[in-house]
N, CA and C atoms as a LAMMPS dump frame, in Angstrom:
ITEM: TIMESTEP
0
ITEM: NUMBER OF ATOMS
678
ITEM: BOX BOUNDS ff ff ff
-5.0000000000000000e+02 5.0000000000000000e+02
-5.0000000000000000e+02 5.0000000000000000e+02
-5.0000000000000000e+02 5.0000000000000000e+02
ITEM: ATOMS id mol type element x y z
1 1 1 N -331.031 148.146 -410.706
2 1 2 C -329.838 149.004 -410.847
3 1 3 C -328.762 147.809 -410.371
4 2 1 N -328.966 147.161 -410.035
5 2 2 C -328.02 145.89 -409.564
6 2 3 C -327.054 145.426 -410.736
7 3 1 N -327.936 145.022 -411.44
8 3 2 C -327.999 144.572 -412.895
9 3 3 C -326.991 145.519 -413.77
10 4 1 N -327.219 146.727 -413.69
11 4 2 C -326.519 147.678 -414.112
12 4 3 C -325.17 147.803 -413.928
13 5 1 N -324.756 147.566 -412.514
14 5 2 C -323.864 148.101 -411.848
15 5 3 C -322.936 146.67 -412.015
16 6 1 N -323.637 145.144 -412.32
17 6 2 C -322.807 144.112 -412.417
18 6 3 C -322.658 144.037 -414.014
19 7 1 N -323.243 144.195 -414.889
20 7 2 C -322.943 144.253 -416.548
21 7 3 C -322.909 145.307 -417.553
22 8 1 N -323.145 146.75 -416.748
23 8 2 C -322.802 147.289 -417.741
24 8 3 C -321.114 147.644 -418.137
25 9 1 N -321.415 148.434 -419.295
26 9 2 C -319.867 148.017 -419.905
27 9 3 C -318.88 148.802 -419.34
28 10 1 N -319.374 149.592 -418.055
29 10 2 C -318.285 150.822 -417.4
30 10 3 C -317.27 149.716 -416.781
31 11 1 N -317.463 148.439 -416.521
32 11 2 C -316.693 147.408 -416.102
33 11 3 C -315.735 147.011 -416.817
34 12 1 N -315.365 146.927 -418.394
35 12 2 C -314.919 146.343 -419.233
36 12 3 C -313.531 146.95 -419.286
37 13 1 N -312.86 145.675 -419.411
38 13 2 C -311.191 146.138 -419.429
39 13 3 C -310.6 147.252 -420.296
40 14 1 N -311.36 147.203 -421.572
41 14 2 C -311.507 148.338 -422.721
42 14 3 C -311.247 149.635 -421.788
43 15 1 N -312.528 149.553 -421.624
44 15 2 C -312.786 151.072 -421.109
45 15 3 C -311.789 151.506 -419.721
46 16 1 N -311.172 150.44 -418.913
47 16 2 C -310.338 150.356 -417.709
48 16 3 C -309.331 151.177 -418.235
49 17 1 N -308.594 150.628 -419.295
50 17 2 C -307.3 151.121 -419.727
51 17 3 C -307.989 152.444 -420.268
52 18 1 N -308.698 152.79 -421.072
53 18 2 C -308.963 153.93 -421.411
54 18 3 C -308.914 154.836 -419.965
55 19 1 N -309.7 154.994 -419.393
56 19 2 C -309.703 155.954 -417.986
57 19 3 C -308.677 156.121 -417.371
58 20 1 N -307.772 155.004 -417.463
59 20 2 C -306.423 155.112 -416.983
60 20 3 C -305.24 155.868 -417.784
61 21 1 N -305.608 156.263 -419.22
62 21 2 C -304.734 156.899 -420.234
63 21 3 C -303.592 155.983 -420.587
64 22 1 N -303.909 154.433 -420.913
65 22 2 C -303.249 153.39 -421.045
66 22 3 C -303.3 152.747 -422.806
67 23 1 N -304.457 153.419 -423.27
68 23 2 C -304.388 152.986 -424.725
69 23 3 C -303.634 153.964 -425.565
70 24 1 N -303.097 152.963 -426.722
71 24 2 C -302.541 153.861 -427.902
72 24 3 C -303.346 154.76 -428.841
73 25 1 N -302.975 155.7 -429.524
74 25 2 C -303.908 156.239 -430.253
75 25 3 C -304.483 155.248 -431.415
76 26 1 N -303.803 154.101 -431.771
77 26 2 C -303.996 153.57 -432.665
78 26 3 C -305.01 152.741 -432.152
79 27 1 N -305.243 151.975 -430.642
80 27 2 C -306.094 151.588 -430.042
81 27 3 C -307.637 152.21 -429.817
82 28 1 N -307.276 153.989 -429.784
83 28 2 C -308.259 154.721 -429.75
84 28 3 C -309.2 154.626 -430.934
85 29 1 N -308.169 155 -432.297
86 29 2 C -308.6 155.107 -433.598
87 29 3 C -309.657 153.527 -433.623
88 30 1 N -309.193 152.379 -433.31
89 30 2 C -310.3 151.442 -433.387
90 30 3 C -311.178 151.527 -432.644
91 31 1 N -311.355 151.984 -431.718
92 31 2 C -312.523 151.798 -431.065
93 31 3 C -313.396 152.998 -431.544
94 32 1 N -312.754 154.101 -431.73
95 32 2 C -313.399 155.052 -432.362
96 32 3 C -314.575 154.409 -433.877
97 33 1 N -313.442 154.049 -434.626
98 33 2 C -314.081 153.507 -435.835
99 33 3 C -315.497 152.606 -435.954
100 34 1 N -314.963 151.458 -434.637
101 34 2 C -315.56 150.029 -434.65
102 34 3 C -317.099 150.672 -433.936
103 35 1 N -316.855 151.691 -432.951
104 35 2 C -317.866 152.252 -432.026
105 35 3 C -319.361 152.809 -433.27
106 36 1 N -318.442 153.51 -434.006
107 36 2 C -319.018 154.104 -435.428
108 36 3 C -320.24 153.338 -435.957
109 37 1 N -320.04 152.451 -436.232
110 37 2 C -321.204 151.377 -436.533
111 37 3 C -322.434 151.389 -435.613
112 38 1 N -322.183 151.256 -434.231
113 38 2 C -323.127 151.06 -433.404
114 38 3 C -323.823 152.551 -433.552
115 39 1 N -323.138 153.483 -433.074
116 39 2 C -323.564 154.596 -433.302
117 39 3 C -324.846 154.952 -434.684
118 40 1 N -324.186 154.509 -435.471
119 40 2 C -324.722 154.988 -437.144
120 40 3 C -326.399 153.898 -437.125
121 41 1 N -326.679 153.266 -436.243
122 41 2 C -327.262 152.527 -436.326
123 41 3 C -328.81 152.848 -435.109
124 42 1 N -328.439 153.288 -434.399
125 42 2 C -329.525 153.785 -433.426
126 42 3 C -330.28 154.554 -434.103
127 43 1 N -330.398 155.638 -434.626
128 43 2 C -331.544 156.241 -435.195
129 43 3 C -332.493 154.859 -435.801
130 44 1 N -331.657 154.042 -436.742
131 44 2 C -332.564 153.006 -437.169
132 44 3 C -333.046 152.463 -435.99
133 45 1 N -332.555 152.12 -434.971
134 45 2 C -333.042 151.202 -433.955
135 45 3 C -334.184 152.006 -433.248
136 46 1 N -334.327 153.215 -433.128
137 46 2 C -335.144 154.19 -432.798
138 46 3 C -336.624 154.193 -433.411
139 47 1 N -336.074 154.395 -434.692
140 47 2 C -337.17 154.105 -435.652
141 47 3 C -338.109 153.086 -435.653
142 48 1 N -337.669 151.792 -435.584
143 48 2 C -338.027 150.782 -435.237
144 48 3 C -338.965 150.685 -434.551
145 49 1 N -338.452 151.267 -432.753
146 49 2 C -339.107 151.234 -431.661
147 49 3 C -340.356 152.178 -431.584
148 50 1 N -340.172 153.187 -432.546
149 50 2 C -340.903 154.034 -432.617
150 50 3 C -342.496 153.326 -433.594
151 51 1 N -342.23 152.919 -434.904
152 51 2 C -342.771 152.488 -435.553
153 51 3 C -343.811 151.045 -435.178
154 52 1 N -343.261 150.245 -433.916
155 52 2 C -344.093 149.565 -433.631
156 52 3 C -345.238 149.818 -432.262
157 53 1 N -345.438 151.28 -432.151
158 53 2 C -346.047 151.965 -431.291
159 53 3 C -347.338 152.485 -431.854
160 54 1 N -348.476 152.275 -431.471
161 54 2 C -350.129 153.005 -431.877
162 54 3 C -350.142 153.812 -430.93
163 55 1 N -349.22 154.634 -429.984
164 55 2 C -349.788 155.714 -429.388
165 55 3 C -349.318 156.846 -430.07
166 56 1 N -349.489 157.702 -430.415
167 56 2 C -349.215 158.959 -430.797
168 56 3 C -348.234 159.543 -429.608
169 57 1 N -348.61 159.794 -428.448
170 57 2 C -347.506 160.501 -427.668
171 57 3 C -346.674 159.713 -427.463
172 58 1 N -346.535 158.489 -427.424
173 58 2 C -345.308 157.538 -427.339
174 58 3 C -344.29 157.649 -428.686
175 59 1 N -344.821 157.997 -430.047
176 59 2 C -344.079 158.609 -430.766
177 59 3 C -343.446 159.9 -430.951
178 60 1 N -344.174 160.736 -430.221
179 60 2 C -344.034 162.055 -430.504
180 60 3 C -342.532 162.335 -429.453
181 61 1 N -342.749 161.634 -428.192
182 61 2 C -341.35 161.417 -427.456
183 61 3 C -340.536 161.125 -427.601
184 62 1 N -340.942 159.994 -428.23
185 62 2 C -339.851 158.977 -429.161
186 62 3 C -338.577 159.283 -430.219
187 63 1 N -339.302 159.939 -430.578
188 63 2 C -338.573 160.761 -432.167
189 63 3 C -338.038 161.785 -431.793
190 64 1 N -337.751 162.207 -430.649
191 64 2 C -337.007 163.295 -430.368
192 64 3 C -335.125 162.642 -430.263
193 65 1 N -335.423 161.193 -430.403
194 65 2 C -334.335 160.316 -430.286
195 65 3 C -333.472 160.058 -431.284
196 66 1 N -334.518 160.164 -432.442
197 66 2 C -333.887 160.5 -433.755
198 66 3 C -333.39 161.168 -434.14
199 67 1 N -333.837 162.706 -433.715
200 67 2 C -333.526 163.812 -434.217
201 67 3 C -332.04 163.971 -433.104
202 68 1 N -331.801 163.494 -432.319
203 68 2 C -330.537 163.702 -431.593
204 68 3 C -329.489 163.239 -431.962
205 69 1 N -329.725 162.122 -432.722
206 69 2 C -328.485 161.107 -433.399
207 69 3 C -328.741 161.77 -434.775
208 70 1 N -329.341 162.105 -435.69
209 70 2 C -329.462 162.227 -437.088
210 70 3 C -329.211 163.707 -437.043
211 71 1 N -329.534 164.706 -435.887
212 71 2 C -329.765 166.337 -436.324
213 71 3 C -330.977 166.525 -436.926
214 72 1 N -331.013 167.856 -437.127
215 72 2 C -332.303 168.463 -437.579
216 72 3 C -331.953 170.315 -437.532
217 73 1 N -332.764 170.96 -438.183
218 73 2 C -332.67 172.38 -437.851
219 73 3 C -331.597 172.686 -437.476
220 74 1 N -330.66 172.553 -438.608
221 74 2 C -329.148 172.979 -438.722
222 74 3 C -328.529 172.637 -437.041
223 75 1 N -328.909 171.962 -437.061
224 75 2 C -327.885 171.208 -435.429
225 75 3 C -327.312 169.951 -435.748
226 76 1 N -326.195 169.681 -435.425
227 76 2 C -325.326 168.443 -435.499
228 76 3 C -325.596 167.217 -434.876
229 77 1 N -326.128 166.078 -435.247
230 77 2 C -326.774 165.091 -434.211
231 77 3 C -325.834 164.503 -433.748
232 78 1 N -325.986 163.349 -432.801
233 78 2 C -324.552 162.266 -432.523
234 78 3 C -323.97 161.875 -433.246
235 79 1 N -324.818 161.278 -434.78
236 79 2 C -323.656 160.658 -435.829
237 79 3 C -322.604 161.4 -436.135
238 80 1 N -323.03 162.975 -436.511
239 80 2 C -322.319 163.955 -436.867
240 80 3 C -320.923 163.75 -435.84
241 81 1 N -321.405 163.97 -434.785
242 81 2 C -320.303 164.484 -433.803
243 81 3 C -319.811 163.089 -433.812
244 82 1 N -319.932 161.671 -433.791
245 82 2 C -319.278 160.928 -433.506
246 82 3 C -317.877 160.912 -434.734
247 83 1 N -318.406 161.135 -435.67
248 83 2 C -316.993 161.304 -436.648
249 83 3 C -315.799 162.814 -436.458
250 84 1 N -316.715 163.861 -435.919
251 84 2 C -315.488 164.443 -435.591
252 84 3 C -314.924 163.833 -434.056
253 85 1 N -315.297 163.074 -433.48
254 85 2 C -314.43 162.522 -432.464
255 85 3 C -313.455 161.57 -433.32
256 86 1 N -314.179 160.759 -434.011
257 86 2 C -312.825 159.609 -434.996
258 86 3 C -311.619 160.837 -435.704
259 87 1 N -312.465 161.426 -436.345
260 87 2 C -311.755 162.692 -437.013
261 87 3 C -310.303 163.144 -435.814
262 88 1 N -310.832 163.808 -434.736
263 88 2 C -309.69 164 -433.872
264 88 3 C -308.998 162.98 -433.677
265 89 1 N -309.293 161.64 -433.712
266 89 2 C -308.075 160.518 -433.271
267 89 3 C -307.187 160.496 -434.36
268 90 1 N -307.318 161.331 -435.723
269 90 2 C -306.855 161.146 -436.807
270 90 3 C -306.998 160.243 -437.997
271 91 1 N -308.603 159.503 -437.801
272 91 2 C -309.141 158.977 -438.967
273 91 3 C -309.758 159.83 -439.936
274 92 1 N -309.954 159.584 -441.194
275 92 2 C -310.694 160.424 -442.2
276 92 3 C -312.089 160.083 -441.916
277 93 1 N -312.888 161.035 -442.324
278 93 2 C -314.337 160.39 -442.117
279 93 3 C -314.74 159.364 -443.135
280 94 1 N -314.583 159.611 -444.154
281 94 2 C -315.109 158.641 -445.059
282 94 3 C -314.522 157.382 -444.823
283 95 1 N -313.659 156.81 -444.515
284 95 2 C -312.875 155.671 -444.028
285 95 3 C -313.901 155.082 -442.823
286 96 1 N -314.444 156.036 -441.921
287 96 2 C -314.891 155.498 -440.711
288 96 3 C -316.613 155.58 -441.405
289 97 1 N -317.387 156.239 -441.88
290 97 2 C -318.844 156.233 -442.728
291 97 3 C -318.468 155.05 -443.396
292 98 1 N -317.605 154.394 -444.022
293 98 2 C -317.729 152.884 -445.07
294 98 3 C -317.872 151.887 -444.335
295 99 1 N -317.843 152.03 -443.256
296 99 2 C -317.912 150.632 -442.214
297 99 3 C -317.228 149.514 -442.978
298 100 1 N -316.185 149.571 -444.163
299 100 2 C -315.507 148.628 -444.291
300 100 3 C -314.781 147.918 -443.585
301 101 1 N -314.004 148.517 -442.578
302 101 2 C -313.274 147.916 -441.753
303 101 3 C -313.665 147.423 -440.021
304 102 1 N -315.034 147.379 -440.117
305 102 2 C -315.597 147.157 -438.758
306 102 3 C -315.288 145.687 -438.401
307 103 1 N -315.051 145.243 -437.318
308 103 2 C -314.641 144.25 -436.755
309 103 3 C -316.009 143.088 -436.822
310 104 1 N -316.051 141.893 -437.426
311 104 2 C -317.36 141.268 -437.554
312 104 3 C -317.797 141.005 -436.323
313 105 1 N -317.3 140.741 -434.827
314 105 2 C -317.824 140.534 -433.643
315 105 3 C -318.629 141.887 -433.436
316 106 1 N -318.281 143.164 -433.851
317 106 2 C -318.876 144.588 -433.558
318 106 3 C -319.986 144.378 -434.168
319 107 1 N -319.991 144.35 -435.913
320 107 2 C -321.2 144.004 -436.441
321 107 3 C -322.55 142.76 -435.779
322 108 1 N -321.925 141.59 -436.012
323 108 2 C -322.865 140.661 -435.471
324 108 3 C -323.432 141.552 -434.046
325 109 1 N -322.334 142.141 -433.097
326 109 2 C -323.484 142.322 -431.968
327 109 3 C -324.562 143.703 -431.974
328 110 1 N -324.085 144.549 -432.735
329 110 2 C -324.845 145.595 -433.292
330 110 3 C -326.393 145.103 -434.096
331 111 1 N -325.63 144.319 -435.063
332 111 2 C -327.16 143.647 -435.775
333 111 3 C -328.049 143.189 -434.895
334 112 1 N -327.755 142.298 -433.942
335 112 2 C -328.133 141.705 -432.964
336 112 3 C -329.158 142.516 -431.752
337 113 1 N -328.671 144.077 -431.88
338 113 2 C -329.437 144.991 -431.18
339 113 3 C -330.996 144.929 -432.359
340 114 1 N -330.6 145.321 -433.135
341 114 2 C -331.728 145.918 -434.301
342 114 3 C -332.493 144.586 -434.711
343 115 1 N -332.111 143.256 -434.327
344 115 2 C -332.997 142.169 -434.251
345 115 3 C -333.709 141.781 -432.866
346 116 1 N -333.449 142.486 -431.577
347 116 2 C -333.77 142.325 -430.442
348 116 3 C -335.225 143.623 -430.562
349 117 1 N -334.924 144.461 -431.069
350 117 2 C -335.858 145.747 -431.105
351 117 3 C -337.046 145.192 -432.131
352 118 1 N -336.617 144.573 -433.038
353 118 2 C -337.685 144.601 -434.169
354 118 3 C -338.686 143.023 -433.704
355 119 1 N -337.839 142.23 -433.002
356 119 2 C -338.386 140.681 -432.954
357 119 3 C -339.058 140.621 -431.819
358 120 1 N -338.648 141.161 -430.739
359 120 2 C -338.989 140.81 -429.259
360 120 3 C -340.114 141.914 -429.178
361 121 1 N -341.159 141.624 -428.402
362 121 2 C -342.133 142.662 -427.867
363 121 3 C -341.639 143.822 -427.828
364 122 1 N -342.912 144.705 -427.969
365 122 2 C -342.545 146.51 -428.048
366 122 3 C -341.869 146.793 -426.459
367 123 1 N -342.39 146.366 -425.295
368 123 2 C -341.861 146.367 -423.83
369 123 3 C -340.848 146.009 -423.858
370 124 1 N -340.169 145.038 -424.386
371 124 2 C -338.457 144.676 -424.601
372 124 3 C -338.032 145.311 -425.338
373 125 1 N -338.367 146.299 -426.499
374 125 2 C -337.514 146.642 -427.021
375 125 3 C -337.281 148.16 -426.564
376 126 1 N -338.403 148.672 -425.656
377 126 2 C -338.181 149.743 -425.057
378 126 3 C -337.201 149.694 -423.636
379 127 1 N -337.445 148.564 -423.341
380 127 2 C -336.635 148.213 -421.988
381 127 3 C -335.531 148.486 -422.395
382 128 1 N -335.037 147.736 -423.692
383 128 2 C -333.427 147.52 -423.862
384 128 3 C -332.728 149.156 -423.814
385 129 1 N -333.595 149.996 -423.997
386 129 2 C -332.646 151.458 -424.178
387 129 3 C -332.379 152.165 -422.616
388 130 1 N -332.832 150.838 -421.629
389 130 2 C -332.402 151.332 -420.183
390 130 3 C -331.074 151.602 -419.614
391 131 1 N -330.151 151.002 -420.405
392 131 2 C -328.709 151.092 -419.838
393 131 3 C -328.636 152.74 -420.026
394 132 1 N -329.497 152.947 -420.32
395 132 2 C -328.781 155.197 -420.331
396 132 3 C -329.203 155.535 -419.175
397 133 1 N -330.073 154.57 -418.158
398 133 2 C -329.849 154.848 -417.135
399 133 3 C -328.391 154.989 -415.818
400 134 1 N -327.487 154.063 -416.935
401 134 2 C -326.142 154.005 -416.295
402 134 3 C -325.088 154.705 -416.955
403 135 1 N -325.587 155.709 -417.895
404 135 2 C -324.208 156.067 -419.062
405 135 3 C -323.614 157.452 -418.62
406 136 1 N -325.017 158.084 -417.647
407 136 2 C -324.201 159.679 -417.489
408 136 3 C -322.934 159.201 -416.611
409 137 1 N -322.667 158.62 -415.707
410 137 2 C -321.827 158.527 -414.706
411 137 3 C -320.969 157.994 -415.55
412 138 1 N -320.797 156.936 -416.389
413 138 2 C -319.671 156.518 -417.682
414 138 3 C -319.249 157.815 -418.315
415 139 1 N -319.998 158.569 -418.852
416 139 2 C -319.732 159.481 -419.465
417 139 3 C -319.029 160.627 -418.839
418 140 1 N -319.571 161.011 -417.931
419 140 2 C -318.551 161.895 -416.874
420 140 3 C -317.591 161.605 -416.554
421 141 1 N -317.085 160.447 -416.041
422 141 2 C -316.001 159.653 -416.073
423 141 3 C -315.274 159.942 -417.29
424 142 1 N -315.378 159.585 -418.635
425 142 2 C -314.708 159.194 -419.922
426 142 3 C -314.402 160.929 -419.999
427 143 1 N -315.342 161.798 -419.973
428 143 2 C -314.932 163.168 -420.409
429 143 3 C -313.732 163.75 -419.537
430 144 1 N -313.614 163.135 -418.196
431 144 2 C -312.278 163.81 -417.574
432 144 3 C -311.092 163.087 -417.724
433 145 1 N -311.262 161.65 -418.086
434 145 2 C -310.339 160.769 -418.567
435 145 3 C -310.032 161.1 -420.01
436 146 1 N -310.729 161.495 -420.817
437 146 2 C -310.159 161.92 -422.195
438 146 3 C -309.674 163.089 -422.174
439 147 1 N -309.918 164.274 -421.231
440 147 2 C -309.199 165.657 -421.326
441 147 3 C -307.866 165.244 -420.651
442 148 1 N -307.932 164.422 -419.491
443 148 2 C -306.66 164.328 -418.85
444 148 3 C -305.471 163.876 -419.694
445 149 1 N -306.003 162.61 -420.015
446 149 2 C -304.936 161.808 -420.761
447 149 3 C -304.688 161.891 -422.255
448 150 1 N -305.677 162.117 -423.336
449 150 2 C -305.641 162.446 -424.508
450 150 3 C -306.218 163.952 -424.925
451 151 1 N -305.618 165.196 -424.482
452 151 2 C -305.929 166.199 -424.909
453 151 3 C -306.543 166.576 -426.079
454 152 1 N -305.338 165.734 -427.548
455 152 2 C -305.712 166.188 -428.471
456 152 3 C -307 165.537 -429.051
457 153 1 N -308.1 164.884 -428.036
458 153 2 C -309.413 164.613 -428.233
459 153 3 C -310.342 165.575 -428.328
460 154 1 N -309.854 166.643 -427.122
461 154 2 C -310.923 167.485 -427.317
462 154 3 C -311.949 168.184 -428.109
463 155 1 N -311.334 168.726 -429.9
464 155 2 C -311.848 168.937 -430.719
465 155 3 C -313.237 167.648 -430.793
466 156 1 N -313.358 166.839 -430.362
467 156 2 C -314.218 165.708 -430.594
468 156 3 C -315.219 165.167 -429.574
469 157 1 N -315.274 166.024 -428.33
470 157 2 C -315.601 165.694 -427.209
471 157 3 C -316.977 165.985 -427.247
472 158 1 N -317.762 166.588 -428.19
473 158 2 C -319.029 167.189 -428.26
474 158 3 C -320.276 166.151 -428.103
475 159 1 N -319.92 165.244 -428.942
476 159 2 C -321.008 163.725 -428.803
477 159 3 C -321.21 163.718 -426.786
478 160 1 N -320.029 163.418 -426.434
479 160 2 C -319.926 163.206 -424.725
480 160 3 C -320.449 163.893 -424.102
481 161 1 N -320.483 165.541 -424.067
482 161 2 C -321.155 166.728 -423.398
483 161 3 C -322.643 166.371 -423.857
484 162 1 N -323.118 166.168 -425.35
485 162 2 C -324.399 166.449 -425.43
486 162 3 C -325.221 165.305 -424.66
487 163 1 N -324.559 164.452 -424.518
488 163 2 C -325.558 162.889 -424.115
489 163 3 C -325.368 163.379 -422.218
490 164 1 N -324.789 164.373 -421.599
491 164 2 C -325.168 164.37 -420.703
492 164 3 C -326.2 164.875 -420.024
493 165 1 N -326.723 165.505 -421.084
494 165 2 C -328.58 165.866 -420.456
495 165 3 C -329.416 164.478 -421.911
496 166 1 N -328.975 164.673 -422.835
497 166 2 C -329.708 163.459 -423.072
498 166 3 C -330.377 162.587 -422.861
499 167 1 N -329.199 161.669 -422.107
500 167 2 C -329.188 160.062 -421.997
501 167 3 C -330.331 160.223 -420.538
502 168 1 N -330.01 161.104 -419.515
503 168 2 C -330.592 161.002 -418.463
504 168 3 C -332.364 161.438 -418.693
505 169 1 N -332.486 162.545 -419.835
506 169 2 C -334.242 162.411 -420.152
507 169 3 C -334.67 161.176 -420.531
508 170 1 N -333.815 160.579 -421.813
509 170 2 C -334.066 159.685 -422.268
510 170 3 C -334.678 158.356 -421.159
511 171 1 N -333.789 158.188 -420.505
512 171 2 C -334.116 157.029 -419.752
513 171 3 C -335.327 157.307 -418.673
514 172 1 N -335.388 158.21 -418.704
515 172 2 C -336.427 158.634 -417.501
516 172 3 C -337.816 158.447 -418.166
517 173 1 N -337.631 159.281 -419.291
518 173 2 C -338.823 158.366 -419.945
519 173 3 C -339.334 157.302 -420.161
520 174 1 N -338.239 156.267 -420.713
521 174 2 C -338.222 155.269 -420.812
522 174 3 C -338.607 154.539 -419.737
523 175 1 N -338.093 154.44 -418.341
524 175 2 C -338.09 154.151 -417.197
525 175 3 C -339.577 154.039 -416.803
526 176 1 N -340.146 155.397 -417.151
527 176 2 C -341.769 155.588 -416.415
528 176 3 C -342.701 154.94 -417.527
529 177 1 N -342.497 154.713 -418.76
530 177 2 C -343.143 153.804 -419.568
531 177 3 C -342.88 152.627 -419.202
532 178 1 N -341.676 152.041 -419.335
533 178 2 C -341.944 150.305 -418.984
534 178 3 C -342.471 150.366 -417.645
535 179 1 N -342.473 151.195 -416.583
536 179 2 C -343.08 150.986 -415.183
537 179 3 C -344.326 150.791 -414.941
538 180 1 N -344.967 151.814 -415.816
539 180 2 C -346.398 152.079 -416.232
540 180 3 C -346.618 150.416 -416.805
541 181 1 N -346.05 149.962 -418.244
542 181 2 C -346.549 148.707 -418.86
543 181 3 C -345.804 147.329 -418.662
544 182 1 N -345.146 147.245 -417.469
545 182 2 C -344.985 145.748 -417.099
546 182 3 C -345.519 145.694 -415.687
547 183 1 N -346.72 145.467 -415.588
548 183 2 C -347.74 144.917 -414.738
549 183 3 C -347.32 144.026 -414.071
550 184 1 N -347.276 142.87 -415.075
551 184 2 C -347.083 141.618 -414.088
552 184 3 C -345.934 140.953 -414.126
553 185 1 N -345.594 140.213 -412.785
554 185 2 C -344.008 139.721 -413.054
555 185 3 C -343.666 138.905 -414.117
556 186 1 N -344.272 138.687 -415.321
557 186 2 C -343.683 138.425 -416.277
558 186 3 C -343.135 139.139 -416.828
559 187 1 N -344.036 139.722 -417.111
560 187 2 C -343.6 141.399 -417.75
561 187 3 C -342.358 141.744 -417.591
562 188 1 N -342.051 142.013 -416.069
563 188 2 C -341.342 142.509 -415.188
564 188 3 C -340.089 141.762 -415.739
565 189 1 N -339.904 140.511 -415.746
566 189 2 C -338.96 139.332 -416.211
567 189 3 C -338.573 139.717 -417.385
568 190 1 N -339.637 139.859 -418.626
569 190 2 C -339.048 140.308 -419.85
570 190 3 C -338.254 141.384 -419.875
571 191 1 N -338.676 142.586 -419.07
572 191 2 C -337.596 143.796 -418.968
573 191 3 C -336.419 143.511 -418.708
574 192 1 N -336.267 142.776 -417.578
575 192 2 C -335.186 142.499 -416.88
576 192 3 C -334.004 141.781 -418.009
577 193 1 N -334.707 140.864 -418.741
578 193 2 C -333.986 140.194 -419.594
579 193 3 C -333.909 141.149 -420.301
580 194 1 N -334.139 141.888 -421.399
581 194 2 C -334.146 142.839 -422.261
582 194 3 C -333.307 143.948 -421.832
583 195 1 N -332.962 144.165 -420.751
584 195 2 C -331.789 144.737 -420.172
585 195 3 C -330.587 144.43 -419.845
586 196 1 N -330.598 143.24 -419.547
587 196 2 C -329.147 142.116 -419.463
588 196 3 C -328.999 141.81 -420.981
589 197 1 N -329.817 141.567 -421.667
590 197 2 C -329.328 141.356 -423.312
591 197 3 C -328.606 142.478 -423.636
592 198 1 N -329.165 143.595 -423.823
593 198 2 C -328.632 144.971 -423.949
594 198 3 C -327.007 145.303 -423.495
595 199 1 N -327.175 144.86 -422.276
596 199 2 C -325.832 145.184 -421.755
597 199 3 C -324.597 144.215 -422.096
598 200 1 N -325.285 143.213 -422.512
599 200 2 C -324.137 141.848 -422.994
600 200 3 C -323.634 142.381 -424.613
601 201 1 N -324.753 142.968 -425.316
602 201 2 C -324.534 143.365 -426.699
603 201 3 C -323.585 144.292 -426.53
604 202 1 N -323.438 145.521 -425.962
605 202 2 C -322.244 146.648 -425.479
606 202 3 C -321.021 145.713 -424.718
607 203 1 N -321.388 144.787 -424.171
608 203 2 C -319.64 144.09 -423.648
609 203 3 C -319.533 143.246 -424.606
610 204 1 N -320.204 143.079 -425.376
611 204 2 C -319.512 141.698 -426.638
612 204 3 C -318.675 142.749 -427.633
613 205 1 N -319.324 144.081 -427.915
614 205 2 C -318.66 145.037 -428.876
615 205 3 C -317.102 145.047 -428.496
616 206 1 N -317.121 145.595 -426.808
617 206 2 C -315.698 145.72 -426.589
618 206 3 C -314.858 144.381 -426.589
619 207 1 N -315.725 143.304 -426.064
620 207 2 C -314.707 142.172 -426.127
621 207 3 C -313.495 142.081 -427.668
622 208 1 N -314.967 142.268 -428.478
623 208 2 C -314.128 142.073 -430.078
624 208 3 C -312.902 143.218 -430.073
625 209 1 N -313.159 144.324 -429.812
626 209 2 C -312.22 145.279 -429.872
627 209 3 C -311.146 145.2 -429.163
628 210 1 N -311.515 144.714 -427.654
629 210 2 C -310.181 144.556 -426.786
630 210 3 C -309.016 143.243 -427.496
631 211 1 N -309.864 142.047 -428.026
632 211 2 C -309.257 140.684 -428.643
633 211 3 C -308.214 141.314 -429.829
634 212 1 N -308.835 142.208 -430.122
635 212 2 C -308.264 142.288 -431.831
636 212 3 C -307.254 143.465 -431.848
637 213 1 N -307.369 144.532 -430.612
638 213 2 C -306.445 145.477 -430.487
639 213 3 C -305.598 145.745 -429.313
640 214 1 N -306.214 144.598 -427.906
641 214 2 C -304.987 144.973 -427.088
642 214 3 C -304.327 143.421 -426.353
643 215 1 N -305.16 142.39 -426.569
644 215 2 C -305.143 141.001 -426.203
645 215 3 C -305.624 140.2 -426.444
646 216 1 N -305.572 139.039 -427.101
647 216 2 C -303.686 139.125 -428.265
648 216 3 C -303.478 139.83 -428.888
649 217 1 N -304.509 140.634 -429.708
650 217 2 C -304.331 141.556 -430.683
651 217 3 C -303.95 141.235 -431.764
652 218 1 N -305.676 140.502 -432.476
653 218 2 C -305.293 139.852 -433.665
654 218 3 C -306.676 140.411 -434.388
655 219 1 N -306.853 141.373 -434.792
656 219 2 C -307.965 141.587 -435.996
657 219 3 C -307.992 140.9 -436.566
658 220 1 N -309.075 140.8 -437.155
659 220 2 C -309.824 139.817 -438.201
660 220 3 C -309.415 140.587 -439.529
661 221 1 N -309.196 139.451 -440.258
662 221 2 C -308.802 139.924 -442.021
663 221 3 C -310.148 140.656 -442.663
664 222 1 N -309.445 141.943 -442.86
665 222 2 C -309.749 142.932 -443.82
666 222 3 C -310.431 144.202 -442.556
667 223 1 N -310.203 144.027 -441.457
668 223 2 C -310.599 145.107 -440.292
669 223 3 C -310.185 145.893 -439.977
670 224 1 N -309.885 146.999 -439.339
671 224 2 C -308.563 148.159 -439.351
672 224 3 C -307.954 147.736 -438.524
673 225 1 N -306.341 148.127 -439.208
674 225 2 C -304.923 148.164 -438.5
675 225 3 C -304.68 149.289 -438.553
676 226 1 N -304.514 149.601 -436.984
677 226 2 C -303.47 150.837 -436.457
678 226 3 C -302.264 151.1 -437.301
């Protein structure tokens, strides 16, 4: 928990500006468009983790995450809900989905996450998801801030309301699994390092967005221009 308090991206300057209502519409658009690249890769990340397990019980439990984001049985998933959020900022869905204007720094950070879950041990891959232990408080704060400062985003907030229950459920399963499988000190250190790396990946995405759209405000060639 101390690691999350220190390193989770709730403390990033971009999020602090968001929660104080100090971002422009263009800056919110840049965030929604770039963050979509991360959202779109979450089911792929979870499919990789699922595929690496030979335990049917684990696979049955983990596949819930894929359905949560891809949707199913007529229900919208997290990816579609994020598109609705981007549309609420004024962006066309096609522009967001194309990924053509994603910052290189965001792309590299997200791709590093896919590399983490595919190349490190299965234990580390599962442990990297434990940032969800810290996300509920951030989501609650974000919902309140967005409704207060950016009420025109209300039609696009379904993603966050769904994650208020999904994230704690997912985190509880992952924490229990990791606790049972990280029995040696060496394994526990691997878990901590994987969680630290995931926090760095989330922070790096916001670094790229802040540098490009807040200060000094230098988006990469070809990246989204508000």
